C-alpha positions as CSV (number, residue, x, y, z in Angstrom):
1,X,7.4,-10.5,12.9
2,X,10.9,-9.4,12.0
3,X,13.3,-12.0,10.7
4,X,17.0,-11.7,11.2
5,X,19.2,-11.3,8.1
6,X,19.9,-15.0,7.4
7,X,16.3,-16.1,7.9
8,X,15.0,-13.3,5.7
9,X,17.5,-14.1,3.0
10,X,16.3,-17.7,2.9
11,X,12.7,-16.7,3.1
12,X,13.1,-14.2,0.2
13,X,14.9,-16.6,-2.0
14,X,12.1,-19.1,-1.7
15,X,9.1,-16.7,-1.7
16,X,10.3,-13.8,-3.9
17,X,7.8,-14.5,-6.8
18,X,4.9,-15.5,-4.5
19,X,5.2,-12.3,-2.5
20,X,5.0,-10.2,-5.7
21,X,1.3,-10.9,-6.0
22,X,0.4,-11.6,-2.4
23,X,-3.3,-11.1,-1.8
24,X,-2.8,-10.0,1.8
25,X,-0.9,-6.9,0.7
26,X,-3.6,-6.1,-1.8
27,X,-6.3,-6.5,0.9
28,X,-4.4,-4.2,3.3
29,X,-4.1,-1.6,0.5
30,X,-7.8,-1.9,-0.3
31,X,-8.8,-1.4,3.3
32,X,-6.6,1.7,3.5
33,X,-8.2,3.1,0.4
34,X,-11.6,2.4,1.7
35,X,-10.7,4.1,5.0
36,X,-9.7,7.2,3.1
37,X,-12.9,7.1,1.1
38,X,-15.0,6.8,4.2
39,X,-13.2,9.7,5.8
40,X,-14.0,11.8,2.7
41,X,-17.7,10.8,2.9
42,X,-17.8,11.6,6.6
43,X,-16.2,15.0,6.0
44,X,-18.7,15.9,3.3
45,X,-21.8,14.7,5.2
46,X,-20.7,16.1,8.6
47,X,-21.2,19.6,7.5
48,X,-17.8,20.6,8.8
49,X,-17.1,22.9,5.9
50,X,-20.4,24.2,4.8
51,X,-19.4,25.6,1.4
52,X,-17.7,22.4,0.4
53,X,-20.8,20.5,1.5
54,X,-23.0,22.7,-0.6
55,X,-20.8,22.3,-3.7
56,X,-20.7,18.6,-3.2
57,X,-24.5,18.3,-2.9
58,X,-25.1,20.5,-6.0
59,X,-22.4,19.3,-8.4
60,X,-21.5,15.7,-7.4
61,X,-23.4,12.6,-8.0
62,X,-23.3,9.7,-5.6
63,X,-22.2,7.3,-8.4
64,X,-19.2,9.5,-9.2
65,X,-18.2,9.6,-5.5
66,X,-18.6,5.8,-5.3
67,X,-16.5,5.2,-8.4
68,X,-13.8,7.6,-7.1
69,X,-13.6,5.8,-3.8
70,X,-13.3,2.4,-5.6
71,X,-10.5,3.8,-7.8
72,X,-8.7,5.3,-4.8
73,X,-8.9,2.0,-3.1
74,X,-7.6,0.0,-6.1
75,X,-4.8,2.6,-6.5
76,X,-3.8,2.2,-2.8
77,X,-3.9,-1.6,-3.1
78,X,-1.5,-1.7,-6.1
79,X,0.8,1.0,-4.8
80,X,1.0,-0.6,-1.3
81,X,1.7,-4.0,-2.8
82,X,4.5,-2.8,-5.0
83,X,6.0,-0.7,-2.2
84,X,6.0,-3.6,0.2
85,X,7.7,-5.9,-2.3
86,X,10.3,-3.2,-3.2
87,X,11.1,-2.7,0.5
88,X,11.7,-6.4,1.0
89,X,13.7,-6.6,-2.2
90,X,15.9,-3.7,-1.1
91,X,16.5,-5.4,2.2
92,X,17.5,-8.6,0.4
93,X,19.9,-6.8,-1.8
94,X,21.5,-5.0,1.1
95,X,22.0,-8.3,3.0
96,X,23.5,-9.8,-0.1
97,X,25.8,-6.8,-0.6
98,X,26.9,-6.9,3.0
99,X,27.7,-10.6,2.8
100,X,29.8,-10.1,-0.4
101,X,31.6,-7.2,1.3
102,X,32.5,-9.4,4.3
103,X,33.9,-12.1,1.9
104,X,35.9,-9.6,-0.2
105,X,37.0,-6.7,1.9
106,X,38.9,-4.6,-0.7
């Protein structure tokens, strides 16, 4: 859902702090991180690149792989949440700047 500039400005003024720690953005980031982790596991266990599979089986523990996937997922969740908030903040500041320019065309 895309809001026009006036509606977005009102929405952002009301919800700016709530959106900073919105659980939905964290969940989307976590799911993206898990998707990347699952793709790594599938690549390792598919035998697509045999040498990498052999190295993974000989030198890597399942616990380390699991912890790495959890850390990747948490990293994606935090980064995605901050990125989403910054994008909306940037849009708000651009709308505000555009309105001030229309009022004072110097």
